[in-house]
TIVO-918372 format. One record per residue: residue number from 1; residue in one letter; x, y negated, z of N, C-alpha, C in turn. Coordinates in steps of 0.1 Angstrom, whole numbers, plus 5000, padded with zeros to 4 digits. Example, Ala and Ser with C-alpha at 12.3 -4.5 7.8 and 13.67 -1.06 7.14 Angstrom:
BEGIN
SITE; 1; a; 5132; 5057; 5078; 5123; 5045; 5078; 5132; 5033; 5078
SITE; 2; s; 5128; 5022; 5071; 5137; 5011; 5071; 5129; 5000; 5079
***
This chain:
BEGIN
SITE; 1; m; 7032; 3770; 1646; 7031; 3783; 1654; 7018; 3788; 1650
SITE; 2; n; 7017; 3801; 1643; 7003; 3805; 1640; 6997; 3813; 1650
SITE; 3; m; 6984; 3818; 1648; 6977; 3825; 1658; 6982; 3838; 1661
SITE; 4; v; 6989; 3845; 1654; 6994; 3856; 1658; 7008; 3854; 1666
SITE; 5; e; 7014; 3844; 1663; 7026; 3840; 1672; 7021; 3836; 1686
SITE; 6; i; 7011; 3828; 1687; 7004; 3824; 1698; 6999; 3837; 1708
SITE; 7; f; 6993; 3844; 1701; 6988; 3858; 1707; 7001; 3866; 1712
SITE; 8; e; 7009; 3867; 1705; 7021; 3875; 1709; 7027; 3868; 1722
SITE; 9; v; 7028; 3855; 1722; 7035; 3847; 1734; 7026; 3851; 1746
SITE; 10; f; 7012; 3851; 1744; 7004; 3850; 1755; 7005; 3866; 1760
SITE; 11; e; 7005; 3875; 1751; 7006; 3889; 1755; 7019; 3893; 1764
SITE; 12; k; 7030; 3885; 1758; 7043; 3887; 1763; 7042; 3881; 1778
SITE; 13; a; 7036; 3871; 1781; 7036; 3863; 1793; 7027; 3871; 1802
SITE; 14; l; 7015; 3878; 1796; 7005; 3885; 1804; 7012; 3896; 1811
SITE; 15; h; 7022; 3903; 1805; 7026; 3916; 1809; 7041; 3916; 1815
SITE; 16; s; 7047; 3902; 1815; 7059; 3899; 1819; 7060; 3900; 1836
SITE; 17; m; 7071; 3907; 1839; 7073; 3908; 1855; 7079; 3897; 1859
SITE; 18; e; 7085; 3889; 1851; 7091; 3876; 1855; 7080; 3863; 1856
SITE; 19; v; 7080; 3857; 1866; 7071; 3847; 1869; 7074; 3835; 1863
SITE; 20; t; 7068; 3829; 1853; 7072; 3817; 1844; 7058; 3808; 1847
SITE; 21; s; 7060; 3798; 1842; 7048; 3787; 1843; 7037; 3791; 1835
SITE; 22; l; 7040; 3798; 1822; 7029; 3804; 1815; 7022; 3815; 1821
SITE; 23; s; 7029; 3825; 1826; 7025; 3836; 1831; 7016; 3834; 1844
SITE; 24; a; 7021; 3824; 1851; 7015; 3821; 1862; 7002; 3815; 1861
SITE; 25; a; 7001; 3806; 1851; 6989; 3799; 1846; 6979; 3808; 1842
SITE; 26; i; 6983; 3819; 1835; 6971; 3829; 1830; 6968; 3838; 1841
SITE; 27; k; 6975; 3840; 1850; 6972; 3849; 1861; 6962; 3841; 1871
SITE; 28; l; 6964; 3827; 1871; 6955; 3819; 1879; 6942; 3818; 1874
SITE; 29; v; 6941; 3817; 1860; 6928; 3816; 1854; 6921; 3830; 1853
SITE; 30; i; 6928; 3840; 1853; 6920; 3854; 1854; 6917; 3855; 1869
SITE; 31; s; 6924; 3851; 1877; 6920; 3853; 1892; 6909; 3844; 1895
SITE; 32; f; 6908; 3834; 1890; 6897; 3823; 1890; 6884; 3829; 1886
SITE; 33; l; 6884; 3836; 1874; 6872; 3842; 1868; 6867; 3853; 1875
SITE; 34; l; 6876; 3863; 1881; 6873; 3874; 1887; 6867; 3870; 1902
SITE; 35; g; 6873; 3860; 1907; 6868; 3855; 1922; 6855; 3849; 1920
SITE; 36; s; 6853; 3842; 1909; 6840; 3835; 1905; 6828; 3843; 1903
SITE; 37; v; 6831; 3855; 1899; 6819; 3865; 1896; 6815; 3869; 1908
SITE; 38; i; 6823; 3872; 1919; 6817; 3877; 1933; 6812; 3864; 1939
SITE; 39; g; 6818; 3854; 1937; 6813; 3841; 1943; 6799; 3837; 1939
SITE; 40; i; 6797; 3838; 1927; 6783; 3837; 1923; 6773; 3845; 1929
SITE; 41; e; 6775; 3858; 1930; 6767; 3867; 1935; 6762; 3864; 1951
SITE; 42; r; 6774; 3860; 1955; 6772; 3856; 1971; 6765; 3843; 1973
SITE; 43; q; 6764; 3834; 1964; 6760; 3820; 1963; 6745; 3824; 1959
SITE; 44; t; 6740; 3831; 1951; 6727; 3835; 1948; 6719; 3841; 1959
SITE; 45; r; 6728; 3846; 1969; 6721; 3852; 1982; 6720; 3842; 1993
SITE; 46; r; 6724; 3830; 1989; 6724; 3820; 2001; 6733; 3821; 2013
SITE; 47; q; 6745; 3828; 2009; 6753; 3831; 2019; 6764; 3819; 2022
SITE; 48; s; 6770; 3820; 2035; 6777; 3808; 2039; 6788; 3806; 2030
SITE; 49; a; 6794; 3815; 2024; 6806; 3815; 2014; 6801; 3817; 2002
SITE; 50; g; 6802; 3808; 1994; 6797; 3813; 1979; 6807; 3809; 1968
SITE; 51; l; 6805; 3803; 1956; 6813; 3803; 1944; 6826; 3796; 1947
SITE; 52; r; 6826; 3784; 1952; 6837; 3776; 1955; 6848; 3784; 1965
SITE; 53; t; 6841; 3790; 1975; 6850; 3795; 1986; 6857; 3808; 1980
SITE; 54; f; 6849; 3815; 1972; 6855; 3830; 1966; 6867; 3825; 1956
SITE; 55; a; 6863; 3816; 1947; 6871; 3812; 1937; 6885; 3806; 1943
SITE; 56; l; 6884; 3799; 1955; 6897; 3792; 1961; 6905; 3804; 1968
SITE; 57; i; 6898; 3813; 1974; 6903; 3823; 1981; 6911; 3832; 1971
SITE; 58; c; 6906; 3835; 1958; 6910; 3844; 1949; 6923; 3837; 1943
SITE; 59; i; 6923; 3824; 1941; 6934; 3818; 1932; 6945; 3816; 1944
SITE; 60; a; 6940; 3814; 1956; 6954; 3811; 1966; 6958; 3823; 1969
SITE; 61; s; 6951; 3835; 1968; 6959; 3849; 1970; 6969; 3850; 1958
SITE; 62; t; 6963; 3849; 1946; 6972; 3849; 1935; 6984; 3842; 1935
SITE; 63; a; 6983; 3829; 1939; 6993; 3819; 1939; 7004; 3824; 1950
SITE; 64; a; 7000; 3828; 1961; 7008; 3833; 1971; 7016; 3846; 1966
SITE; 65; m; 7008; 3854; 1960; 7015; 3866; 1954; 7027; 3863; 1944
SITE; 66; l; 7023; 3854; 1935; 7033; 3848; 1924; 7043; 3842; 1932
SITE; 67; l; 7043; 3834; 1943; 7054; 3827; 1952; 7062; 3839; 1955
SITE; 68; s; 7057; 3848; 1963; 7064; 3859; 1967; 7074; 3867; 1958
SITE; 69; i; 7070; 3867; 1946; 7077; 3874; 1935; 7087; 3863; 1930
SITE; 70; w; 7083; 3850; 1927; 7090; 3839; 1922; 7104; 3837; 1931
SITE; 71; i; 7103; 3837; 1943; 7115; 3832; 1953; 7125; 3842; 1949
SITE; 72; p; 7124; 3855; 1951; 7137; 3863; 1948; 7144; 3864; 1934
SITE; 73; q; 7133; 3858; 1926; 7137; 3857; 1912; 7147; 3845; 1910
SITE; 74; n; 7145; 3834; 1917; 7150; 3822; 1914; 7162; 3817; 1925
SITE; 75; y; 7161; 3823; 1936; 7172; 3821; 1947; 7179; 3833; 1948
SITE; 76; l; 7192; 3835; 1942; 7199; 3847; 1943; 7201; 3853; 1956
SITE; 77; h; 7203; 3844; 1967; 7207; 3849; 1981; 7194; 3854; 1987
SITE; 78; f; 7181; 3855; 1978; 7171; 3861; 1985; 7165; 3874; 1978
SITE; 79; h; 7176; 3879; 1968; 7172; 3892; 1962; 7170; 3903; 1972
SITE; 80; n; 7174; 3903; 1982; 7171; 3914; 1990; 7161; 3911; 2000
SITE; 81; g; 7151; 3899; 1997; 7140; 3897; 2004; 7131; 3908; 2003
SITE; 82; d; 7120; 3906; 2012; 7109; 3915; 2008; 7097; 3907; 2004
SITE; 83; p; 7092; 3909; 1991; 7082; 3903; 1986; 7068; 3904; 1993
SITE; 84; g; 7067; 3916; 2000; 7055; 3920; 2006; 7053; 3912; 2018
SITE; 85; r; 7063; 3904; 2022; 7059; 3897; 2036; 7048; 3888; 2034
SITE; 86; i; 7048; 3880; 2024; 7039; 3869; 2021; 7024; 3876; 2018
SITE; 87; a; 7025; 3888; 2012; 7013; 3895; 2009; 7006; 3899; 2023
SITE; 88; a; 7015; 3904; 2033; 7009; 3907; 2045; 7003; 3896; 2052
SITE; 89; q; 7009; 3885; 2052; 7003; 3871; 2057; 6990; 3867; 2052
SITE; 90; i; 6989; 3869; 2039; 6976; 3867; 2031; 6965; 3873; 2039
SITE; 91; l; 6968; 3886; 2041; 6956; 3895; 2048; 6953; 3890; 2063
SITE; 92; t; 6963; 3885; 2069; 6961; 3880; 2084; 6952; 3868; 2083
SITE; 93; g; 6955; 3860; 2072; 6948; 3848; 2070; 6934; 3850; 2068
SITE; 94; i; 6933; 3859; 2058; 6918; 3863; 2053; 6910; 3867; 2066
SITE; 95; g; 6915; 3875; 2075; 6909; 3877; 2086; 6902; 3867; 2094
SITE; 96; f; 6909; 3855; 2095; 6902; 3845; 2102; 6890; 3839; 2093
SITE; 97; l; 6891; 3838; 2082; 6879; 3834; 2074; 6870; 3843; 2074
SITE; 98; g; 6872; 3856; 2075; 6862; 3866; 2074; 6852; 3865; 2087
SITE; 99; a; 6860; 3863; 2098; 6855; 3862; 2113; 6846; 3849; 2113
SITE; 100; g; 6849; 3838; 2105; 6841; 3826; 2104; 6830; 3828; 2096
SITE; 101; a; 6828; 3838; 2088; 6816; 3842; 2080; 6806; 3849; 2088
SITE; 102; i; 6811; 3856; 2099; 6801; 3864; 2107; 6794; 3857; 2118
SITE; 103; i; 6779; 3857; 2119; 6774; 3850; 2127; 6765; 3861; 2136
SITE; 104; q; 6766; 3858; 2150; 6757; 3866; 2159; 6747; 3859; 2164
SITE; 105; s; 6735; 3865; 2163; 6721; 3858; 2167; 6713; 3866; 2172
SITE; 106; r; 6708; 3866; 2187; 6699; 3875; 2192; 6701; 3888; 2191
SITE; 107; g; 6713; 3892; 2192; 6717; 3907; 2194; 6721; 3911; 2182
SITE; 108; s; 6719; 3905; 2170; 6721; 3910; 2157; 6735; 3903; 2149
SITE; 109; v; 6740; 3910; 2141; 6753; 3906; 2135; 6748; 3902; 2121
SITE; 110; y; 6753; 3891; 2115; 6749; 3888; 2101; 6763; 3884; 2096
SITE; 111; g; 6766; 3887; 2082; 6777; 3880; 2075; 6787; 3889; 2075
SITE; 112; l; 6785; 3904; 2077; 6796; 3913; 2076; 6799; 3916; 2062
SITE; 113; t; 6789; 3918; 2054; 6792; 3919; 2039; 6800; 3907; 2034
SITE; 114; t; 6797; 3894; 2036; 6803; 3882; 2031; 6817; 3884; 2035
SITE; 115; a; 6819; 3887; 2048; 6833; 3889; 2053; 6840; 3898; 2046
SITE; 116; a; 6835; 3910; 2044; 6841; 3922; 2036; 6846; 3917; 2022
SITE; 117; s; 6834; 3909; 2017; 6836; 3904; 2004; 6848; 3894; 2002
SITE; 118; i; 6849; 3885; 2012; 6861; 3878; 2012; 6874; 3885; 2014
SITE; 119; w; 6875; 3896; 2022; 6886; 3905; 2021; 6890; 3910; 2007
SITE; 120; v; 6879; 3915; 2001; 6881; 3922; 1989; 6886; 3911; 1977
SITE; 121; v; 6880; 3900; 1978; 6885; 3890; 1968; 6899; 3885; 1968
SITE; 122; a; 6903; 3887; 1983; 6917; 3884; 1984; 6927; 3894; 1978
SITE; 123; i; 6922; 3905; 1979; 6930; 3919; 1974; 6930; 3916; 1960
SITE; 124; i; 6918; 3913; 1952; 6918; 3911; 1938; 6927; 3901; 1933
SITE; 125; g; 6928; 3888; 1941; 6938; 3879; 1937; 6953; 3883; 1940
SITE; 126; m; 6956; 3891; 1947; 6969; 3897; 1949; 6971; 3908; 1940
SITE; 127; c; 6963; 3914; 1935; 6965; 3925; 1924; 6968; 3916; 1910
SITE; 128; v; 6961; 3904; 1908; 6964; 3898; 1895; 6979; 3890; 1897
SITE; 129; g; 6980; 3884; 1909; 6993; 3879; 1909; 7005; 3888; 1908
SITE; 130; a; 7002; 3902; 1911; 7013; 3913; 1909; 7013; 3918; 1895
SITE; 131; g; 7004; 3912; 1887; 7002; 3920; 1873; 6994; 3931; 1873
SITE; 132; f; 6987; 3935; 1882; 6979; 3947; 1883; 6966; 3943; 1879
SITE; 133; y; 6964; 3941; 1866; 6953; 3936; 1861; 6939; 3944; 1860
SITE; 134; f; 6943; 3957; 1854; 6931; 3966; 1853; 6925; 3972; 1868
SITE; 135; p; 6932; 3973; 1878; 6928; 3977; 1891; 6918; 3966; 1896
SITE; 136; a; 6925; 3953; 1893; 6916; 3940; 1898; 6903; 3939; 1890
SITE; 137; v; 6903; 3941; 1878; 6889; 3942; 1872; 6880; 3953; 1877
SITE; 138; i; 6886; 3966; 1878; 6878; 3976; 1883; 6872; 3972; 1897
SITE; 139; l; 6881; 3968; 1906; 6877; 3964; 1919; 6866; 3952; 1918
SITE; 140; t; 6866; 3942; 1910; 6857; 3933; 1909; 6844; 3940; 1905
SITE; 141; f; 6842; 3949; 1894; 6831; 3955; 1891; 6826; 3965; 1900
SITE; 142; l; 6832; 3972; 1908; 6830; 3980; 1918; 6824; 3973; 1931
SITE; 143; s; 6829; 3960; 1933; 6824; 3952; 1944; 6810; 3948; 1939
SITE; 144; l; 6808; 3942; 1928; 6796; 3939; 1922; 6786; 3950; 1922
SITE; 145; f; 6789; 3961; 1919; 6782; 3976; 1920; 6775; 3976; 1936
SITE; 146; v; 6785; 3974; 1946; 6781; 3976; 1959; 6771; 3964; 1964
SITE; 147; l; 6776; 3953; 1958; 6766; 3942; 1964; 6753; 3940; 1957
SITE; 148; l; 6751; 3945; 1945; 6739; 3945; 1937; 6730; 3958; 1938
SITE; 149; v; 6737; 3970; 1934; 6730; 3981; 1932; 6728; 3987; 1946
SITE; 150; l; 6739; 3991; 1953; 6739; 3997; 1965; 6728; 3990; 1976
SITE; 151; e; 6729; 3979; 1975; 6718; 3968; 1982; 6703; 3973; 1981
SITE; 152; r; 6700; 3972; 1966; 6686; 3977; 1964; 6680; 3990; 1968
SITE; 153; l; 6692; 3999; 1969; 6690; 4013; 1973; 6687; 4012; 1989
SITE; 154; d; 6696; 4005; 1995; 6696; 4002; 2010; 6682; 3997; 2014
SITE; 155; k; 6677; 3987; 2006; 6664; 3981; 2010; 6653; 3992; 2006
SITE; 156; r; 6654; 4000; 1996; 6643; 4010; 1993; 6642; 4018; 2003
SITE; 157; r; 6654; 4022; 2008; 6653; 4031; 2019; 6648; 4028; 2032
SITE; 158; a; 6651; 4015; 2034; 6648; 4007; 2047; 6633; 4006; 2047
SITE; 159; t; 6626; 4002; 2035; 6612; 4000; 2034; 6602; 4012; 2031
SITE; 160; s; 6608; 4023; 2031; 6600; 4036; 2031; 6594; 4039; 2042
SITE; 161; g; 6581; 4033; 2046; 6575; 4037; 2059; 6565; 4026; 2061
SITE; 162; e; 6559; 4027; 2073; 6550; 4017; 2077; 6557; 4006; 2087
SITE; 163; v; 6554; 3994; 2086; 6558; 3982; 2095; 6549; 3982; 2107
SITE; 164; k; 6554; 3982; 2119; 6546; 3982; 2131; 6555; 3972; 2141
SITE; 165; l; 6546; 3970; 2151; 6552; 3961; 2162; 6554; 3971; 2174
SITE; 166; l; 6566; 3972; 2179; 6568; 3981; 2191; 6571; 3971; 2204
SITE; 167; t; 6562; 3973; 2213; 6563; 3964; 2224; 6566; 3973; 2237
SITE; 168; i; 6576; 3968; 2244; 6581; 3975; 2256; 6582; 3966; 2268
SITE; 169; h; 6575; 3970; 2279; 6575; 3962; 2291; 6585; 3968; 2301
SITE; 170; f; 6590; 3959; 2309; 6601; 3962; 2318; 6597; 3955; 2332
SITE; 171; e; 6602; 3962; 2342; 6600; 3957; 2356; 6611; 3949; 2359
SITE; 172; i; 6622; 3945; 2349; 6632; 3938; 2352; 6633; 3925; 2341
SITE; 173; c; 6640; 3916; 2344; 6642; 3905; 2335; 6655; 3905; 2324
SITE; 174; n; 6662; 3917; 2328; 6672; 3920; 2319; 6674; 3934; 2313
SITE; 175; p; 6665; 3938; 2304; 6666; 3951; 2299; 6677; 3954; 2290
SITE; 176; d; 6680; 3967; 2289; 6690; 3970; 2280; 6688; 3973; 2265
SITE; 177; i; 6690; 3962; 2258; 6687; 3961; 2244; 6695; 3970; 2236
SITE; 178; e; 6707; 3971; 2239; 6716; 3981; 2232; 6711; 3996; 2232
SITE; 179; s; 6706; 3999; 2244; 6702; 4013; 2245; 6689; 4014; 2237
SITE; 180; i; 6679; 4005; 2237; 6670; 4006; 2227; 6672; 4007; 2212
SITE; 181; k; 6682; 3999; 2209; 6686; 3999; 2194; 6692; 4013; 2191
SITE; 182; k; 6699; 4020; 2203; 6704; 4033; 2199; 6694; 4044; 2199
SITE; 183; i; 6685; 4042; 2205; 6671; 4051; 2202; 6665; 4051; 2192
SITE; 184; l; 6663; 4038; 2186; 6658; 4035; 2174; 6665; 4042; 2161
SITE; 185; k; 6679; 4040; 2163; 6687; 4048; 2153; 6685; 4062; 2154
SITE; 186; e; 6685; 4068; 2166; 6684; 4082; 2167; 6670; 4089; 2161
SITE; 187; t; 6660; 4080; 2163; 6647; 4085; 2158; 6645; 4080; 2144
SITE; 188; s; 6654; 4074; 2135; 6651; 4069; 2122; 6641; 4060; 2121
SITE; 189; v; 6643; 4050; 2132; 6633; 4037; 2132; 6642; 4024; 2127
SITE; 190; y; 6638; 4017; 2117; 6646; 4007; 2112; 6642; 3993; 2117
SITE; 191; l; 6650; 3986; 2125; 6648; 3974; 2133; 6650; 3964; 2123
SITE; 192; f; 6640; 3955; 2120; 6639; 3942; 2114; 6643; 3930; 2122
SITE; 193; n; 6636; 3928; 2132; 6640; 3918; 2144; 6635; 3921; 2157
SITE; 194; f; 6637; 3912; 2165; 6631; 3914; 2179; 6631; 3901; 2186
SITE; 195; s; 6620; 3900; 2195; 6620; 3889; 2205; 6618; 3893; 2217
SITE; 196; i; 6622; 3886; 2228; 6621; 3889; 2242; 6613; 3878; 2250
SITE; 197; k; 6606; 3883; 2259; 6598; 3875; 2269; 6602; 3879; 2282
SITE; 198; k; 6604; 3868; 2291; 6609; 3870; 2303; 6598; 3862; 2315
SITE; 199; d; 6593; 3870; 2324; 6586; 3865; 2335; 6595; 3864; 2348
SITE; 200; f; 6602; 3853; 2349; 6611; 3853; 2361; 6605; 3854; 2376
SITE; 201; k; 6591; 3848; 2377; 6584; 3848; 2388; 6582; 3860; 2394
SITE; 202; n; 6577; 3870; 2383; 6573; 3883; 2386; 6584; 3893; 2385
SITE; 203; q; 6594; 3890; 2379; 6607; 3898; 2374; 6603; 3909; 2367
SITE; 204; h; 6594; 3903; 2355; 6591; 3911; 2344; 6595; 3908; 2332
SITE; 205; s; 6598; 3916; 2321; 6600; 3913; 2308; 6595; 3921; 2299
SITE; 206; s; 6593; 3915; 2285; 6587; 3924; 2274; 6595; 3922; 2261
SITE; 207; i; 6600; 3933; 2256; 6607; 3932; 2242; 6596; 3935; 2231
SITE; 208; i; 6595; 3927; 2221; 6587; 3930; 2209; 6595; 3933; 2197
SITE; 209; l; 6595; 3944; 2191; 6605; 3947; 2179; 6595; 3950; 2167
SITE; 210; k; 6599; 3942; 2156; 6592; 3947; 2145; 6601; 3958; 2138
SITE; 211; v; 6595; 3968; 2135; 6603; 3980; 2130; 6596; 3986; 2119
SITE; 212; q; 6602; 3995; 2112; 6599; 4004; 2101; 6598; 4019; 2105
SITE; 213; i; 6586; 4025; 2106; 6585; 4038; 2110; 6585; 4046; 2098
SITE; 214; s; 6597; 4056; 2095; 6597; 4065; 2086; 6586; 4078; 2087
SITE; 215; n; 6585; 4085; 2077; 6576; 4096; 2078; 6583; 4106; 2087
SITE; 216; r; 6596; 4108; 2087; 6601; 4119; 2095; 6603; 4115; 2111
SITE; 217; t; 6598; 4103; 2114; 6597; 4099; 2128; 6588; 4104; 2137
SITE; 218; s; 6590; 4111; 2149; 6580; 4114; 2157; 6578; 4104; 2168
SITE; 219; i; 6566; 4101; 2167; 6560; 4090; 2177; 6565; 4094; 2191
SITE; 220; d; 6560; 4106; 2192; 6562; 4112; 2207; 6576; 4113; 2212
SITE; 221; t; 6584; 4117; 2203; 6600; 4118; 2207; 6604; 4102; 2210
SITE; 222; l; 6600; 4095; 2201; 6601; 4079; 2202; 6600; 4075; 2218
SITE; 223; f; 6587; 4078; 2222; 6580; 4072; 2233; 6586; 4079; 2244
SITE; 224; d; 6589; 4093; 2243; 6597; 4100; 2254; 6610; 4092; 2257
SITE; 225; k; 6617; 4091; 2246; 6632; 4086; 2248; 6630; 4069; 2256
SITE; 226; i; 6622; 4064; 2250; 6621; 4049; 2256; 6615; 4051; 2269
SITE; 227; h; 6606; 4060; 2273; 6602; 4062; 2288; 6614; 4065; 2298
SITE; 228; q; 6624; 4073; 2291; 6636; 4076; 2300; 6645; 4063; 2304
SITE; 229; l; 6643; 4054; 2297; 6650; 4041; 2302; 6646; 4038; 2315
SITE; 230; e; 6654; 4031; 2323; 6652; 4027; 2335; 6641; 4014; 2335
SITE; 231; n; 6632; 4013; 2344; 6624; 4002; 2347; 6613; 4000; 2335
SITE; 232; v; 6610; 4010; 2328; 6602; 4010; 2316; 6587; 4011; 2323
SITE; 233; t; 6577; 4002; 2320; 6565; 4003; 2325; 6553; 4007; 2316
SITE; 234; q; 6557; 4003; 2303; 6545; 4004; 2293; 6551; 4003; 2280
SITE; 235; v; 6546; 4010; 2270; 6550; 4010; 2256; 6539; 4008; 2246
SITE; 236; n; 6539; 3999; 2239; 6529; 3996; 2227; 6533; 3998; 2213
SITE; 237; l; 6524; 4007; 2205; 6527; 4004; 2189; 6516; 4002; 2184
SITE; 238; e; 6517; 3990; 2173; 6506; 3987; 2167; 6509; 3981; 2153
SITE; 239; v; 6501; 3980; 2144; 6503; 3975; 2131; 6508; 3960; 2131
SITE; 240; a; 6519; 3959; 2122; 6524; 3945; 2122; 6514; 3937; 2115
***
């Protein structure tokens, strides 16, 4: 068999709607490559899910999609079955993996982007399994655009201003942190992180927030909104 014949066999298997050993192998390899591309990006960011996780999710989604198509083709009494059932269960299972990638710490949530990437890479694998190659490739490159380019734009937006320490003192030990976050969002103040100190003996507490003050933020408005919170005794703003 010469190269032309091999290429013809490969192309026929690639575009065949029938699931064969060759077509399944080709789709799994394509799925592995597309999933690995996003996995490498996540791994370079030192995320909990990296190259191996994303590659496994993508090829597993492809295999499940191939199985859902293969069963009605090979078992005649399943011809009236719904191939979409297995696909629906893939997304349900991916939801649990995504939840495992999300971490909550000190009132902040981390890992949402990785969780969303896990969900996207599962869709990519399903597209490949169904022979939907072009959308799978486009989805892969759009995902990389979001993860690489839009992240830089977001960081540039977040760092356009002065970094300061905002300290809020309360007469209670359990201040409403969510209300403070809401005020910061309303006044275009970017929150990096925060810490809290509690004096249980005197029933006082202090929240120290590292924030980015943009040029359009009115300090007076920020202080007025914070002062309207219950049990606020003092507000300090200083250079970090």
